[in-house]
Residue, then its C-alpha position, 0 to 999 in steps of 0.5 A: x500500499x505504501x508503495x502505491x501511495x508513494x507512486x501516486x505522489x510521485x506521479x502527482x508531482x510530475x503532472x503538477x510540474x508538467x503543467x507549469x510554464x507550458x502555456x502559449x503566452x507570448x506576451x513579454x514585459x516592455x523591458x523584456x521585449x526591448x532587450x530582445x528586440x535590441x539584440x535581434x536588431x544588433x545581430x541584424x546589423x552585424x549580419x548586414x555589415x558582414x554582407x556589405x564587407x563581402x559585397x565590397x571585397x567582391x566588387x573590388x576584386x572584379x573591378x575591371x568591369x562596371x557593375x551590371x544592373x543584374x549584379x546590383x539587383x542581386x546585391x539588393x536582394x541579398x541585403x533584403x534577405x538579411x533584413x527579412x531574417x531580422x524581421x523574422x527574428x523580431x516577429x518570433x520574440x513575442x509581443x510587449x504587454x500593452x503595445x502589441x498593436x505597435x509591435x505588429x505594425x512595426x513587423x508589418x512595416x518591415x515586411x512591406x518595405x522588403x516586399x517593395x524592394x523585392x518586387x523591383x530591386x532596381x526601381x527602388x535602388x535610388x530612393x531605397x532609404x524612403x522605404x525604411x522611414x515608416x519601419x524606423x518611426x514604428x521602432x521609435x514609437x516602441x521606444x527601442x530607437x533604430x532597427x535599420x537592419 
């Protein structure tokens, strides 16, 4: 009888712990969200800088010929891929408590900017910075400063 009671107690404890922390709540405090968002943005900046260094190195190695429109479009697509990878990380962070709509609008603005560049890399080349104004304003509204990667 003692053996059955202790087995039942162990099972009850295991089940109790299994229920703890298993929720699907992706809401974070403002501080947690800001910290994780800044980390994602910093990682994105580092990835972008690494890519730009590689593109620059490659360009100077092949300098005898001017860059073709295709070459420029491919490099813009590579940069957009880096931007989208950061956007994906940001979207996976969760939402800041009380500012869920702002965070969703920020991610949506980043996705829209990337989609516009992808649709016409060369068409957006000369005024590409304009596309990032809205996402940056939304980042500032969240209180995290800039996240231009």
